N, C-alpha and C positions, 0 to 999 in steps of 0.2 A: 504493499500500499504506499509506504513511504517513497519507494522508487517511482511509483506512477505519479504521486503528487509532485516529485521533484523532476519530472519529465525524462526519466531513465526507461528507455524503450528497448535498447540494444545491448548486446553484450559489451560492446566498446564503452557505451555509457556508463555501464554497471562497473566495469574496470576502472574507469576514470574517477567514478564517485567513491569507489572504495580506496583508490590511491589518495585522493584528497582527504577521505575521512582518516586514513591510517597515518598519513604523513603531515600534510598541511595543517589539518585541524589539530593534531598533536603538538605541532610546533607552536601554533597560536596558544593553545592552553598552557604549555610550558612557559611561554613568554609571559603569560598572566601569573604564573606561579602556581597553576593548578594542573599539574601533570599527572596525578594519581587517581583521577576519576574521569568518568565518561562525560562529555559535555551534555548539558541540559538542552531540551529541545529550542529553547529561546536562544541560547548560545550558538546552537548550530544554524539557526536562521540567519543570525548576524554573519557567521563565517561564510555561509553559502552565499549571502548578498555580496560580501567583500570578494570572495574568490570567483564565484560562477557568474553572478549578475553583472558585477561591475569589472570582473577581470583583472583585478589589481594584482601586482606582483607580491609574493609572499614577504619579501623584505620590507616593502612599504607598509604592509599590515603589521608585521613584527615591530617596526619603528613606532607605529601608533600605539601598540600594546605597551611598549616600553615607556612611552611618555604618559600613557594613562597610569600605569603603576606608580610611576615617580610622582605625579600630580595627585593621585587619590589614595595612594598607599595601598592599592589593592586592585584586584580584577574588577573592571566596570566597563561591560560591553557597550552600553549606551554612551558612555563618555568617549570610548575609542571610536564608536560610530560617528559622533559628531566631529572628531579630528579627521577621519577618513572623508566624511562629506565635505569638510572645508577644503581638504586637499583635492578632491573630485572637481569641486568648483573652479579651482584655480589650475587644473589641468595636471596635477602632480601624478607622475608614473614611475619615478625612480627616486633613489636616495638623493641624487644630485639636485633633482627638482625640489626636494624637501629642503635641502641646504639652501638653494636660492630663495625659496619662500620665506625661510627664517630670516635670511640676511635682509629681504625687502621688509618684512615686519619690523625688524629691529630698527632699520633706518627710518621707516615711516613713523615709528613710535617716538624716535628721537626727534625728528622734525616736528611732530605734534607737541612734543613737550617744549621744544625751543620755541615755537611759534605761540603756545600759550602763555609762556613767561613774557614774551615780546608784546602780546596783546594786553596783558595786564599792566604794561609798562614797567615792570620790574625785572630788570635783567638778573641773571643768576650771579650772585656774589661769588668772589674767588673762594673756592674751597667750601662754600656754604650753601646748602641745598635750600631752596625756598619751597615752601608747601603752605597749605592753609593754616598749619599750627605755628608756623614760624615766618608769617608773611609781614613782618615789621622789622625795622633796622635793630640788629642785635648790639648789645653793649659790646663796646671795644675796651677791654681792660689794659691798663699800662701796668703790668706787674712789677716793673722795675720801680715806678712811682710808689706803688703800694707798699713794696719792701722798704723803700727809703721812709715813707711815713710811718711804718711800723717801727723801724729802727729808732726814729725820733722819739716816738712815744715810749718806747722801752728805756731809752736813755733819759727822758724826762722823769719816768717813774722811779728810776734807780737813784737819781739826784735828789728827788723829794724825800 
């Protein structure tokens, strides 16, 4: 019944399905850190969509799994599916495409942060990050002057 529902009608289709199930599915489960159990039906649907429907290379899917685990601290198929959907929208097909997409995202984020600071009329201070909690001029302490004043106060206290 499962094979009919998945469009498997020939011996070749069955061999390909079994190969996917035994190798690619296992690799994805292992990437999520769940290699000791059979995938649930919902997990199989995600993997079928990624591998069969969209025809994504296994290396791209495994990268999405790695990023999901790093971000969510565990396996999360819907989260990985969102990553993969975003990549599909931008035409990602290889790890090199992912690298390019990451670089574009990073540069766009930096431009956005720079233009946001310029729009507020508050350029970034040297070595000081401006944000909504520190969007005022910070105090500038002259520690040499403070030490000098402290020394004078101590000398006056000793002489009295």
